[in-house]
C-alpha positions as CSV (number, residue, x, y, z in Angstrom):
1,M,162.2,120.6,50.3
2,V,161.9,124.3,51.2
3,Q,165.6,124.7,50.3
4,G,165.2,122.8,47.0
5,H,166.8,119.5,48.2
6,N,165.7,116.3,46.6
7,Y,163.1,114.2,48.3
8,D,164.4,111.0,49.9
9,A,164.2,108.9,53.0
10,K,166.0,111.7,55.0
11,T,163.1,114.0,54.1
12,D,160.7,111.4,55.7
13,N,162.9,111.4,58.8
14,W,162.5,115.2,59.0
15,A,158.7,114.7,58.7
16,I,158.8,112.3,61.6
17,G,160.5,115.0,63.7
18,V,157.8,117.5,62.6
19,L,155.0,115.1,63.4
20,T,156.4,114.1,66.7
21,Y,156.6,117.8,67.7
22,E,153.0,118.4,66.6
23,F,151.7,115.3,68.5
24,L,153.5,116.4,71.7
25,I,153.1,120.2,71.5
26,G,149.9,120.6,69.5
27,K,151.3,122.9,66.8
28,A,153.9,122.9,64.1
29,P,157.5,123.4,65.2
30,F,158.2,126.3,62.8
31,E,154.8,128.0,62.9
32,T,154.9,131.8,63.0
33,S,152.5,134.6,62.3
34,S,153.4,134.8,58.6
35,K,154.3,132.3,55.8
36,M,157.6,134.2,55.1
37,Q,158.6,134.0,58.7
38,T,157.7,130.4,58.9
39,L,159.8,129.6,55.8
40,N,162.7,131.5,57.3
41,S,162.3,129.7,60.6
42,I,162.4,126.3,58.7
43,K,165.5,127.4,56.8
44,K,167.3,128.3,60.0
45,G,166.1,125.3,61.9
46,E,164.7,127.4,64.7
47,V,162.7,125.2,67.0
48,K,161.4,126.3,70.4
49,F,160.3,123.8,73.0
50,P,158.0,124.3,76.0
51,G,159.7,123.7,79.4
52,N,157.6,120.6,80.2
53,L,158.9,118.4,77.4
54,S,161.2,115.6,78.4
55,I,164.9,115.7,77.5
56,E,164.5,112.5,75.5
57,A,161.7,114.0,73.4
58,K,163.6,117.2,72.7
59,D,166.7,115.2,71.7
60,F,164.7,112.9,69.5
61,I,163.0,115.8,67.7
62,M,166.1,117.9,67.3
63,R,168.1,115.0,65.9
64,L,165.5,114.6,63.2
65,L,165.1,118.3,62.5
66,V,168.8,118.7,61.6
67,L,169.1,121.0,58.6
68,D,171.8,119.0,56.9
69,P,170.2,115.7,55.6
70,A,173.5,113.9,55.7
71,T,173.8,114.4,59.5
72,R,170.1,113.9,60.3
73,M,169.3,110.9,62.5
74,P,168.6,107.8,60.4
75,L,165.5,105.7,61.0
76,D,167.4,102.7,62.3
77,E,168.9,104.9,64.9
78,A,165.6,106.7,65.7
79,I,163.9,103.4,66.6
80,R,166.7,102.8,69.2
81,H,166.5,106.3,70.6
82,P,165.7,106.5,74.4
83,F,162.5,108.5,73.6
84,I,161.2,105.4,71.8
85,T,162.8,102.6,73.8
86,K,161.8,103.9,77.2
87,Y,158.2,102.7,76.5
88,E,159.2,99.1,75.6
89,K,158.1,96.5,78.1
């Protein structure tokens, strides 16, 4: 949306990536000290992860925060991702 793309289900998938990051890390993935830097960070897809985050969590988030909506992980694949399925009984 920052880049003027249409809003569709792929935008929702991006939002799932953002929310997952926020739930696990406690802050927004692109947050910086200024609004302009934050917008630039979003446009570049620059995400930094703390060292204590699992490989599955990082992969899940990064596959949802792909800049190109056409190559972003779809929801039917997201629900089968190891980050999600490792908690199934």
